[in-house]
N, C-alpha and C positions, 0 to 999 in steps of 0.2 A: 457384627452389629446386629442388634435386636430390631426386627422389622415391626415398627409400629403401625397401628390402624391409621386410616386416613379419615381425619374428622374435619367435616365441613359444617359449621355451626352445630346443629343438634343431630347431624347425620353421622353415623359411625360405620365405616366399612372396615371390616377386620382385615381385608386385602387391600393395600394401597394402590390399586390399580383401577383406572377408568377405562372401560371399552369404548374406544372412539366411535362417534356417530358416523355412519356411512350410508349415503343414499346413492342411488335410488333403490330402496328396498333390501339392502345388503344387511343393515342392522334393524331388524324389526323385533317383534316381541319374543320370538323363540331364542334369539341370540341374547338379546338384552335380558330376558327373564332368567336364562341359565347362568349368565355371568353374575347377576345380582344374587341368585340362589347359592352360588359358590363364594360369596363373601366380598365380591368386587362390586363396582358400580356399573350397571348395565345402561347403555344409552341408544335410545331410538332416534333415527334421523327424520327430521321433519321435511325432508326433500321428498315430496310425493309419496307418503305413507299409505296412500289410498289408491295406488296404481293398479291394484288388483280388484278394486271395487267395481261392479257392473256398469256404473254410470261415470266412470272416470273420464272417459273421452268427451261426454257430453256436459257434464258439469264438475270439472276438475277440482274446483276449491271445495265444494261439498263433499266430494268423495275423499278429498285429503284430510279435512277436519274430521270426519267420520273415521276414516282409517286410523288417523292418530290416536283417536280416543280409544278405539278398539284395541289397538296394539299396547297402549299404556296399561290398560286394564287387564290385558291377558298376560303381560310381562309381570304385573303385580301378582297375579294369581300363580304363575310358574314359579316366581322367586319367593312365594310365601311372604309378601310384602317386604321384599328386599328393597334396595335403593335404585330407583329408575330415574334417569335423566332424559332430557330431549336436547338434540343438537339443532338449533334453528339459526340459519344463515342470515345475516343482516341484508345480504344482497337480494334474498328472495322477495318477490311480491307477496302481499298479504302476511308479512312477517308478524305483525301485532296479532292478527287473528289465529295464527298457529301457536304463538307464545300463550294467549289467553286460554286456548283449547287445552294445551298441555297442563295448565293450572287447574282448569275445571275437571280434568280427567284423573288428576291425582299424582302427576309427576312431582318428583322431589327436588330436581335440579334443571335448571336451563343453562346450556352451554352455547355460547354464541360468538361466532367469527365470520370469516369472509366479508369483512368490513368491521367498522367500529361500532359496537352496541351502545351508542351513546344514551339512548332513550329507555333502555332496558329496565332501569329502576322505575321509571314512570309507568311502563306498561304492567309491571309485576306488583305495583303499589297495592297494599292492603292484603296481599297473600303472604304465605309463610315459605314460598318456594325460594331455593337458593339460586343465586345468579354467578355465573362464572365467565368472564370474557376470555376469548382466545387472542393471545397477542404474540408478536414475534420478536419484540425488543423491549428494553426498558422505556424507550421513548414512547411507544405506543401504549405501554402499561400506564405510564405517568399521565399521558393524555386522556385515556379513559377514566382512570381513578379520580383525577383532578376534576373532571367534568362532572362526574358523579357526585363528588363532594360539594362542589360549588352550587349545582343546580338542584340536587336532591337530598343533600346531606346524608348520603348513603355510600357504602363502599361494597366491594366484592366480597362475596362469601368464600371464593377461591379464585386463583388466577391460573390460567393454562398458558404455558409458553410453548409454542409450537415451532420445530426447528425445520430447516430446509430438506430433511430426508422424508417428510411426511408424504403422505398420498393424497391425490386430488389436488385441489386448489392450494397454491403455496403463497405466503405473504412475503416473498422475497424476490428480488429482480433476477431474471434469467441470467444476465451477463455477470453476476457476482456470486453465483450460487456456490461454486466451489470454495470461495473465500469464507462464505457464511457457513459452510458445512465444518470447516476447520476451526472456526471461532465460536461455534455454537454453545459449548460450555461456558464460555465467557458471558454469552448473552444470558444464559440461565442464571449465572451469578448476579448479573447486573439486575435482572428482573427481581431476584429475591431480595437484594439491597433496596431496590425502589419500593417494593411492597412493604417492607419494615417501616417506611415513613407513614404509611396509612394505617398500619397496625397500631402505631402509636397514637395517631389522631383519633381513632375510633375505639381504642383500647380492646381490640379483639385480634384473634389469630386469623391470619388470612393464608390458607395453604397454597403453595406453589405447586403446580403439577406439570411435569415435563412430557412433551409429546414430540413425535417425529423421530422415527428411527430406533426406538426402544425396541429391542428384539430379544435380549436374553436377561437372565437373573443378574448377571454381572453388570449389564447396562443400568438396569433398575438401582442396583446398590450404588453404582458411581453417582447417580443423581441424588440418592437419598443422602449420600455422603457430602454432596456439595450443599445441602441444606433444603433440598426439595421434600415435599411431605408425600409424594406419590408420582406415578407416571400414568400417561394415557397411551393405549396401544390400540391400533385399529388393524393394520394389515396382518398380524398374527392371528387375530379372531376371524378373518375371513376363512383361513384355512382349519376351520372346525366343522364338526359334523352338525353342530347346532346352528350354524350361520344360516340366515334366511335366503341367501342367494341360490341359484340354480347349480348343480353339480359341475356343470361346465365352467362356470365362473370361478368356483373354488379351484378346480383343476388347472385353471389358466395360472393360477398363482404357484401351484406345486411344480408346473412343468416349465415355467418361464426361466430364462437365463439372464445373467446380468446384462448382456447386451441387448436384451429385449425391453429393458425399462428405459423410457425416454420422457423428455419433457414435450408436451404437445400444446396446441393452441386451445384456449377456453374462451367462450363468449363473454365471460365475466371480466376479461382483460388481465387476468392473472396467468402465470405458467401453471400448468397442471402436469403431474406426473402419472404416467399410464403404462400399460404393456403394449408394446407395439403389435399392430395387427392391420387388417386391410383398411380400416377406417383412418388410423393415424397416417398410414402411407398416403391414402388418398388425399388427406387434408394438406399434405405438404405441397401439393400442385393446384388443388381446386376446391371449390365449395361443394357442399353436399346439399342437394335441393331440400328445402323445407316444405313440408306439405301440411303442417298444422303447428300452431303456436300454442304452447301450453301457458303462456304468460307467467312464467315462473321466476325470472330473474330481472331485477330492475335495470341493470345495464345492457340488457340484450335487445338488439334491434333486428327483428326477423329478416329485414330487407337487406341487411348487411353482414349479419353474423355468419361464420363460416360453415356452421352446422347447428342443429337443434341439439342442445346437451341433454335435454330431457328425454327426447327420442333415443338417443345414444345410450344413456345409461339404463333405460327400460330395456332396450334390446339386450344389453349384456347381462343384466341381472336375470333375465328370463332364458339366457343360455345361448344367445347368439354372440359369442365373444369374438368374432371376426368384424362384423359390421356395427358392433356397439362399442362404448367406451369403457375400458377396464381400468379404473383408477386403481393405483397401488402406492405403496411406500417404496422407498429406495432400497430396502432390504428384501423385497418380496422373492427375489432369486434365492434366497437362503432357505426357503421353505421346501422341504421334501416330502412331506406327508400331511395328511389331515390328522388332527387330535380331537379329543372331547375337551370341551371348556374346562372341565376339572383338571384334566391332564395338563393343559397349558398353564392354568393358574398355578398348579403344584409345582411345575417346572419353574415358573418365574419367582416363586416363593423358595426355591431351593430345596424343595421336598421330594421325596421318592414318589413316583407315579403310582396311583391307586385306581381301582376299578371306579368309574364315575357313575353318579346317579343322575340321570337326565329325564326331562320330559320333552317330547317332541309332538 
């Protein structure tokens, strides 16, 4: 099968891969820029992109919006104006401000999940930015796209269907996860069929991208053969030299075993997949004291939440992988070494490995 470019409106990625957005600080400008430079779509996470700014602790929102702008512009420079997206979680406070900042900074695409992005067309109205909801089922897809059609006469530029092997927050119930894993390919086919209805209504192509557990060239080809237009990968991009996270974070992926990967508690109310460590073991029996609230997630109540997810993610990305939260995909244990982004993309495209050209 000839691998076709991923076309999202007037955006054309010669490699049909989206690098998944990973916060806090795991996918910023260096990773996203190098992914886009190599023909795929690089994505910056809007979850605390300003955590390294000097005033982050005192003025978190301002630091994050400034950081998001800096990283989008830097990624564009690295990629020679490649395609750069921003992943913005619906569950985050100041969601609207982050989306509008991404538009102003020159991002090409907004990817939005961790809730239903029902008002995303309204927030992005008047701009040329592309919008792509993340869904876990045909039912969720129909709900979002029907709402957009009714209220905004607008549809998605792409739809990402994310499966139960994904890292981080999952849009699936913990007690049915094994069944969802087995049936995920059926869910993908159902979303593709659902999207066709809206393609007819709006007379436009709406590519479906598959995320969650995509690990090999063969995985990608299976989904392309099912009718998807591309795949989204996050976990494998962590184990790259260009990833923005601390080396300890990357090595946690390289060194973990299958039995180290487990579902843990999230203040958002969703199950989350992470690498077992001191923090996840502690959370099985007690809360972790919260000393500061970053006002990051709408569903979070500092008085009752088991731990501060922002603090936990910041610790891990800075290298404290025992006391921080290390989100990962279900296949993280299959990683055994670090690659350059170009090497990974070549592997996914079924090409022989070549010497990469990178900017760090």
